[in-house]
Every structure is written in structure tokens, then in C-alpha cells.
C-alpha positions, 0 to 999 in steps of 0.5 A, a space after each residue: 350551551 353548557 360550559 362543561 360541554 363546550 370544554 369537553 368539545 374543545 378537549 375532543 378537538 384537541 385530542 383529534 388534533 393530537 391524534 393527527 399529529 401523532 399519525 404524522 409524526 409516526 409517518 415521519 419517524 418511519 420515513 426517517 428510519 428507512 432513510 437511516 437504513 438507506 444511508 447505512 447501506 450506502 455507507 457500507 457500500 462506500 466502505 467496501 468500494 474504498 477497501 477494494 480500491 485500497 487493495 487494488 492500489 496496494 497490488 499495483 504499488 507492489 507490482 511497480 515496487 517489485 525488486 527487479 524484473 526477470 530481465 533485470 535479474 538475468 542482467 545482474 546475474 550476468 554482471 555478477 558472473 563477469 565480476 567473478 571472472 574479473 576478480 579471478 583474473 585480477 588475482 592471477 595477474 597480481 600473482 604473476 606480477 609478484 612473480 615477475 617483480 621477484 624475478 626482476 629483483 633476482 635478475 638485478 641482484 645477479 646482474 650486480 653480482 656479475 658486474 662486480 
């Protein structure tokens, strides 16, 4: 048993061990790479699901926060028409009141003149 041969044999064993370790590490790297791809796909799916949920939420919020329904619009339009009629009526009544007050003033003056 030559010490040189022993050293060479030991080195061969170390090289064999390192090759085995290299194979194991390469396998682990491949598995890890596949897991990374799988996790990236899951993350993309989650992002798409989040975007879809946000879009649906936005649509629902727009539906609920829409200014008014058709029925509410019709009701408000009717109220607006009534308001216009009331304004016209008030204007007419004010004009008649002014005329009546003016006539009262004239009649009071005439009454005072006649009483003298």
C-alpha cells in the first residue's frame, strides 16, 4: 500500500462524493425552480382574481351610488313642475295683492275726500 495510491483512492472517493452531492444539488435546484414558477403562476392568478374582484366591487358601488333611479327622477321632475306652477301662482297672487292694495289706497283716499 503505497501512500500515493491511498491518497489517490481517497481523492477518488471525495470526487465520487462531490459528484453525488452535485447531482443532489442539481435536483434540488430543478425542484426549487419549478416551485418558483408554480408560485409565480399562483401569484399572477391571485392578482387577476384581485383585479376582477375590484372591478366587480367598483361596478356594484357605481350601481349603488348612481345619482337617482328613474322613479326618483320622475318624482323630482314632477316636484319641479309643481314648483314652477307654485312660483307662477305666487307671482300672480302678488300682482293681484299689489293691485288690491293700490285700489284700497285709492278707495280710502276717495272716502276721505268724500267725508270732508
